[in-house]
C-alpha positions as CSV (number, residue, x, y, z in Angstrom):
1,Q,28.5,100.4,158.8
2,G,26.3,102.8,160.7
3,S,22.8,104.3,160.3
4,F,21.2,104.6,157.3
5,Y,18.2,108.1,156.1
6,F,16.5,107.6,152.5
7,K,14.0,110.4,151.9
8,L,11.5,110.2,149.1
9,Q,9.5,114.2,148.1
10,V,7.4,113.8,145.4
11,N,6.5,117.8,144.6
12,Y,4.0,118.8,142.0
13,I,4.3,122.4,141.2
14,K,1.0,124.1,139.2
15,L,2.2,127.4,136.9
16,S,-0.9,130.2,136.7
17,D,0.6,131.0,133.3
18,K,3.1,128.7,131.1
19,D,4.5,131.0,128.6
20,V,7.0,131.8,131.4
21,T,8.5,128.1,130.9
22,G,6.0,126.2,128.0
23,K,4.5,123.9,130.3
24,K,1.9,124.5,133.0
25,N,2.5,121.9,135.2
26,Y,5.6,120.0,136.7
27,V,5.8,116.7,138.7
28,N,9.5,116.4,140.1
29,Y,11.1,114.0,142.8
30,D,13.6,114.6,145.5
31,I,15.8,111.8,146.9
32,A,18.0,111.7,150.3
33,L,20.5,108.9,151.3
34,S,22.2,109.9,154.2
35,N,24.9,107.5,156.1
36,Y,25.7,108.2,159.9
37,V,28.9,106.9,161.0
38,K,30.3,107.9,164.0
39,N,31.0,111.7,164.0
40,W,30.6,111.4,160.6
41,T,27.8,111.8,157.9
42,T,28.0,111.5,154.2
43,T,24.7,112.6,152.3
44,L,23.7,112.2,148.4
45,K,20.9,114.1,147.2
46,A,19.5,113.9,143.8
47,S,16.3,116.4,142.4
48,I,14.7,114.2,139.1
49,A,13.2,115.0,136.7
50,K,12.0,119.0,135.4
51,S,11.2,122.0,137.7
52,A,10.5,126.0,138.0
53,Y,9.4,127.5,140.6
54,K,10.3,125.4,143.0
55,V,10.4,125.5,146.7
56,A,12.8,123.4,148.2
57,N,14.4,122.2,151.3
58,R,11.7,123.2,154.4
59,G,10.8,126.3,152.5
60,Y,14.7,127.9,152.9
61,V,15.6,127.4,148.9
62,V,13.4,129.0,146.5
63,Y,13.3,129.0,142.7
64,N,12.0,131.9,141.7
65,L,12.9,132.7,138.5
66,G,12.0,131.7,135.2
67,K,14.7,128.5,134.5
68,E,13.6,124.8,133.8
69,Y,15.8,122.8,136.4
70,K,16.4,119.1,134.9
71,G,18.3,118.1,137.9
72,I,20.1,118.6,140.6
73,Y,22.7,116.5,142.2
74,S,25.1,116.6,145.3
75,I,27.2,115.1,148.4
76,D,27.9,116.6,151.5
77,I,30.3,115.2,153.7
78,K,30.6,116.7,157.5
79,Y,31.9,116.3,160.9
80,T,30.2,116.8,164.1
81,W,32.1,117.2,167.6
82,E,31.1,117.6,171.2
83,K,27.5,117.6,169.9
84,V,27.6,121.8,168.7
85,N,30.2,122.0,166.5
86,T,29.7,120.7,162.3
87,I,32.4,121.2,159.7
88,G,31.5,120.0,156.3
89,I,32.1,119.9,152.1
90,G,30.0,120.0,149.6
91,Y,29.3,119.5,146.3
92,T,26.0,120.4,143.8
93,Y,25.9,119.9,140.2
94,S,23.1,121.7,138.8
95,E,21.1,121.7,135.0
96,F,19.3,124.0,133.5
97,N,17.1,125.9,130.7
98,D,17.9,129.8,130.9
99,I,16.1,131.8,128.1
100,E,16.1,129.3,125.5
101,T,19.7,128.1,126.7
102,S,20.7,125.1,128.4
103,A,23.0,125.6,131.3
104,D,25.0,124.0,134.0
105,S,26.7,125.1,137.2
106,S,28.8,123.4,139.9
107,T,28.8,124.6,143.3
108,Y,31.7,123.8,145.9
109,S,31.1,124.5,149.8
110,F,32.6,124.5,153.2
111,F,30.5,125.0,156.2
112,Y,30.9,125.3,159.8
113,S,28.1,125.4,162.4
114,R,27.9,125.3,166.1
115,A,24.5,125.0,167.9
116,F,23.7,127.1,171.3
């Protein structure tokens, strides 16, 4: 139930020097699906296809290291009350190549925000 919001964003990244990652251009896709039910919001996100030196999240996140990301997947669950308070939890899984080695990371988050 509730309402859904879907977002698809195509990213084209052109590097001036392919020696950093071995590629000169990247195209990857950001997909987000959010569900709003009363005071609850659940968001699933995925960044599909390889990328490097990407600027994401409207400029709030900058991947400025020479890592080649293979994919990023996340889920956030938020609860809002009195229209100004939000509390939530999140999980993000990332796969990347770092100095000729494949690696992955898991990030768990807990957050609170208040509008003024």
